[in-house]
C-alpha positions in Angstrom: 22.6 -37.6 -22.4 22.0 -36.1 -19.1 22.0 -38.5 -16.7 21.3 -36.3 -13.6 18.8 -38.3 -11.7 15.3 -36.4 -11.4 15.0 -34.5 -8.4 11.6 -33.4 -6.5 11.6 -30.0 -8.0 12.4 -31.2 -11.6 9.2 -33.4 -11.5 7.0 -30.8 -9.7 3.9 -29.5 -11.9 2.5 -25.9 -12.2 -0.6 -27.4 -10.2 1.4 -28.6 -7.3 3.2 -25.5 -6.8 0.6 -23.8 -6.8 -1.9 -26.4 -4.9 -4.2 -25.8 -7.5 -6.5 -28.4 -6.5 -6.6 -27.3 -2.7 -7.1 -23.4 -4.2 -9.8 -23.9 -6.5 -11.8 -26.1 -3.9 -12.2 -23.2 -1.5 -15.1 -21.6 -3.7 -17.9 -23.0 -1.7 -21.2 -21.3 -2.7 -24.0 -21.4 0.0 -27.2 -20.3 -1.9 -26.8 -23.2 -4.4 -27.1 -23.0 -8.5 -29.8 -20.9 -8.8 -27.5 -17.7 -7.4 -25.0 -17.6 -10.4 -23.0 -14.6 -8.9 -22.0 -15.9 -5.6 -18.6 -17.8 -6.7 -18.1 -14.3 -8.4 -18.7 -12.5 -5.5 -16.5 -15.2 -3.3 -13.4 -15.1 -5.6 -13.3 -11.5 -5.5 -12.8 -11.2 -1.9 -10.9 -14.2 -1.5 -8.3 -12.1 -4.3 -8.6 -9.4 -2.1 -7.2 -11.3 1.0 -4.3 -12.5 -0.9 -3.3 -9.3 -2.1 -3.9 -8.5 1.5 -1.2 -10.9 2.5 1.1 -9.5 0.0 0.6 -6.0 1.2 1.2 -6.8 4.9 4.8 -8.6 3.6 5.8 -5.7 1.4 4.3 -2.8 3.7 6.4 -4.7 6.9 9.8 -4.7 5.1 9.2 -1.1 3.8 8.8 -0.3 7.4 11.3 -2.3 8.7 14.0 -1.0 6.0 13.1 3.0 7.3 13.4 2.2 11.0 17.0 0.9 9.6 17.8 4.3 7.8 17.0 2.6 4.4 15.1 4.9 1.7 15.6 3.0 -1.6 14.5 -0.4 -1.3 11.4 1.1 0.8 10.5 2.9 -2.1 10.5 0.0 -4.7 8.2 -1.9 -1.9 5.7 1.0 -1.8 5.5 1.6 -5.6 4.8 -2.5 -5.7 2.1 -1.8 -3.1 0.7 1.0 -5.4 0.5 -1.4 -8.0 -1.1 -3.9 -6.0 -3.9 -1.5 -4.8 -4.3 -0.8 -8.6 -5.2 -4.8 -8.8 -7.7 -4.3 -5.5 -8.9 -1.6 -7.6 -9.4 -3.7 -10.8 -11.0 -6.5 -8.7 -13.9 -4.2 -7.6 -14.6 -3.0 -11.0 -15.2 -7.1 -12.0 -17.5 -7.6 -8.9 -19.3 -4.2 -9.6 -20.5 -6.4 -12.9 -22.9 -7.6 -10.5 -26.4 -6.4 -10.2 -27.9 -5.8 -7.1 -30.8 -8.0 -7.9 -28.4 -10.6 -8.5 -26.6 -9.8 -5.3 -30.1 -10.0 -3.4 -30.5 -13.7 -4.6 -27.5 -15.1 -2.0 -27.6 -12.2 0.1 -29.2 -13.9 2.9 -26.3 -17.1 2.8 -23.9 -14.5 3.9 -25.4 -14.6 7.3 -23.2 -12.4 9.6 -20.3 -12.5 7.4 -18.9 -9.5 6.3 -15.8 -7.4 4.7 -15.8 -5.6 7.5 -14.6 -8.5 9.9 -11.1 -8.7 7.5 -8.6 -9.1 9.7 -6.2 -8.4 7.4 -7.5 -5.4 6.2 -7.5 -3.8 9.5 -3.6 -5.1 10.1 -2.7 -2.9 6.9 -4.5 0.2 8.9 -2.9 -0.4 11.7 0.8 -0.6 10.2 -0.2 2.2 7.7 -0.9 4.3 11.6 -4.6 4.2 12.0 -5.3 3.3 15.7 -9.3 3.0 15.4 -9.3 -0.1 13.4 -11.7 -3.0 14.8 -14.5 -0.4 15.6 -16.6 -1.3 18.5 -19.3 -3.9 17.3 -17.1 -5.3 15.0 -14.8 -7.2 16.9 -16.2 -10.1 18.3 -15.4 -11.9 14.9 -11.8 -12.1 15.5 -10.3 -15.3 16.4 -7.3 -15.4 19.3 -4.9 -15.6 16.3 -5.9 -12.3 14.9 -6.3 -10.3 17.7 -3.1 -11.4 18.6 -1.6 -10.1 15.2 -3.9 -6.7 15.4 -2.8 -5.9 18.8 0.9 -6.8 17.8 0.1 -4.2 14.8 -1.3 -1.4 17.2 1.9 -1.6 19.7 4.4 -1.9 16.7 6.1 0.9 15.1 3.9 2.3 12.0 4.8 3.5 8.3 4.8 7.2 9.7 7.1 6.0 12.7 9.8 4.3 10.4 9.6 7.0 7.8 10.5 10.1 10.5 13.4 7.5 11.3 14.5 7.4 7.8 14.8 11.2 7.9 16.5 11.3 11.0 19.0 8.6 9.8 19.7 11.5 6.8 20.4 14.0 9.2 17.1 16.0 8.5 15.2 17.4 11.6 11.8 15.8 12.6 11.6 16.2 16.5 8.4 18.7 15.8 5.5 19.6 13.5 7.7 22.9 12.7 10.6 20.9 12.2 9.2 18.6 10.0 7.4 21.1 7.8 10.5 22.7 7.2 12.1 19.3 6.3 9.1 18.5 3.9 10.0 22.1 1.8 13.6 20.9 2.0 13.1 17.2 0.4 10.5 18.4 -2.2 8.4 16.1 -4.1 11.2 14.4 -5.8 15.0 14.7 -6.7 16.2 13.6 -3.1 16.2 10.6 -1.6 13.5 11.1 1.5 11.8 13.1 -1.2 11.1 10.1 -3.6 10.7 8.3 -0.4 7.7 10.9 0.8 6.0 10.8 -2.8 5.7 7.0 -2.4 4.4 7.1 0.6 2.2 9.6 -0.8 1.2 7.3 -3.6 0.8 4.2 -1.4 -2.1 6.8 0.6 -3.7 8.0 -2.6 -4.2 4.3 -3.5 -6.0 2.9 -0.5 -7.9 6.2 -0.6 -9.2 5.1 -4.2 -10.0 1.4 -3.2 -11.6 2.6 -0.4 -13.6 5.3 -2.2 -14.8 2.8 -5.0 -15.6 0.2 -2.4 -18.1 2.4 -0.7 -19.1 3.2 -4.1 -19.8 -0.6 -5.0 -21.5 -1.2 -1.6 -23.9 1.8 -2.1 -24.9 0.6 -5.6 -25.7 -2.9 -3.8 -27.3 -2.3 -0.9 -28.4 1.2 -0.9 -29.8 1.9 2.4 -29.8 -1.3 3.5 -27.5 -2.1 6.9 -24.4 -4.7 6.5 -24.6 -8.1 7.1 -21.8 -7.9 9.9 -24.4 -5.2 11.7 -22.4 -2.2 10.6 -24.6 0.7 9.4 -23.6 -0.6 5.5 -22.5 2.2 3.4 -22.8 5.0 5.9 -20.1 3.3 8.1 -18.2 2.9 5.1 -18.3 6.7 3.7 -17.6 8.1 7.2 -14.1 6.0 7.0 -13.4 6.5 3.6 -11.6 9.9 3.7 -8.8 9.0 6.3 -5.7 9.6 5.4 -2.4 8.0 6.7 0.1 10.8 6.1 -2.1 14.0 7.0 1.2 16.1 7.6 2.4 15.4 4.0 -0.7 16.3 2.3 -1.1 19.2 4.0 2.6 20.1 3.2 2.3 19.5 -0.4 -1.4 20.4 -1.1 
């Protein structure tokens, strides 16, 4: 018989470990029982924020390791990010089962809340190299803590900065655009450590673009020509930003 005393971890339950009572209490519809699809809307967006949090952790680690000259682990991190993007895309597919008429039942309950106000979303874009985050007119919603995090991301090295540092650590020329173009031709789309890293960055970029495009189409179906709840133009605003690529030099080199 094992007489080893139980520790707190030995008696920990699944619900306690995941804090399920608190987690499941976070879905609080505002429109009442008449809006059947509001819990779906809330859950999908909360799931997005959880995945965004993990994306930030994985991308930050990949960035920091590239700055240190690593390539292998950043590739693994970026491949995981690509799978997270696939999960985000799948969540949008679930959301798109909601009919526009069912969205209109509770849309008024959103008030001025908008997905464009996701601070973590803008952090991801800043970390990935986009500098025009938190567009004019959409920044007043940031809390001081969110503004501090976003400002920090804008000052920190981006994934692109880190990629160039990783190339330099391998003795590859990347001082100017012409040198970088020759380096891209040299490393190829695989078969070298730097090439695998470049491909992983492109696949991450591609996944984000696919998610953004699908998100625009969901919004277009739900809102039509209506303005966004947060004050944006709605789907036209999203469509105008969806075509952006984080690493255009790599796309141009390997198109």
